[in-house]
C-alpha positions in Angstrom: -57.7 -79.1 18.9 -54.1 -79.1 19.2 -53.1 -82.1 21.1 -54.9 -85.2 20.0 -54.1 -87.7 18.0 -54.9 -88.0 14.6 -56.8 -84.2 15.3 -56.3 -81.9 12.3 -55.5 -78.0 13.4 -57.3 -75.2 10.9 -53.5 -74.1 10.8 -52.0 -77.7 9.3 -55.0 -77.1 6.7 -52.9 -76.9 2.8 -54.0 -74.5 0.7 -54.3 -74.8 -3.0 -55.2 -72.8 -5.5 -56.7 -73.3 -9.0 -54.7 -74.6 -11.4 -51.9 -75.5 -8.5 -52.8 -79.6 -7.6 -51.6 -81.8 -4.8 -48.9 -84.8 -5.6 -50.6 -87.4 -3.3 -53.6 -89.2 -4.4 -56.7 -87.6 -2.6 -60.3 -88.0 -2.0 -63.1 -85.4 -2.1 -64.9 -84.6 1.3 -67.2 -81.4 0.6 -67.0 -77.7 -0.5 -65.7 -75.7 1.9 -66.5 -71.9 2.0 -65.1 -69.4 4.5 -65.8 -65.3 4.6 -64.3 -62.0 6.0 -66.4 -59.0 6.6 -65.8 -55.6 7.6 -68.6 -54.7 9.6 -67.2 -51.3 10.7 -66.8 -48.3 8.8 -63.2 -47.5 10.6 -62.6 -51.5 11.2 -60.2 -53.4 9.6 -61.3 -54.3 5.8 -62.1 -58.0 5.1 -59.3 -59.5 3.5 -58.5 -62.9 1.8 -56.1 -64.3 4.4 -59.0 -63.9 6.9 -61.8 -66.1 4.3 -58.9 -68.4 3.9 -58.1 -68.9 7.8 -62.5 -69.1 7.8 -61.9 -71.8 5.2 -59.8 -73.7 6.5 -62.1 -73.8 9.8 -64.9 -75.1 7.9 -62.0 -78.0 6.5 -61.8 -79.1 10.0 -65.2 -80.4 10.3 -64.8 -82.3 7.8 -61.6 -83.7 9.0 -60.0 -82.7 5.4 -56.3 -82.5 5.1 -56.3 -79.9 2.4 -58.5 -77.5 -0.2 -58.2 -77.4 -3.4 -59.0 -75.4 -6.5 -59.1 -72.4 -3.8 -60.9 -69.6 -5.6 -61.9 -66.1 -3.7 -63.4 -63.1 -4.2 -63.8 -59.4 -3.6 -67.7 -59.1 -3.0 -69.3 -55.2 -3.3 -71.8 -54.4 -0.6 -75.1 -53.7 -1.6 -77.3 -51.4 0.6 -78.7 -53.7 2.9 -75.4 -55.7 3.5 -73.8 -55.7 7.4 -70.1 -55.5 5.9 -68.6 -52.6 4.8 -66.0 -55.2 2.0 -66.4 -58.5 2.0 -64.5 -61.3 0.8 -65.5 -64.8 0.3 -63.5 -68.1 -0.7 -64.7 -71.2 -1.8 -62.9 -74.5 -2.3 -63.5 -78.6 -2.1 -61.7 -79.8 0.9 -59.7 -83.4 0.5 -58.6 -86.3 2.8 -55.2 -87.8 1.8 -55.6 -91.5 0.6 -53.0 -93.6 2.3 
């Protein structure tokens, strides 16, 4: 989405982890999530960074400026899982108040 007026690119969305809060006034838009999955045995393992990037992409759908209270969890694969390793992140998408 780069280049458009008032469009938000996922790289522009700031991530605030639990305990870190923005100094600006904001409004809550939605709960968002992102996941990283290692689908091949010899593939690159799931990571927080990839899951946070997916979280940012989800936040773009809501035209959010940041995600607060972000938490990531490494999930243990189940017998019927398609992921050898998995990381899931969740947070609250917000927009700045003018």
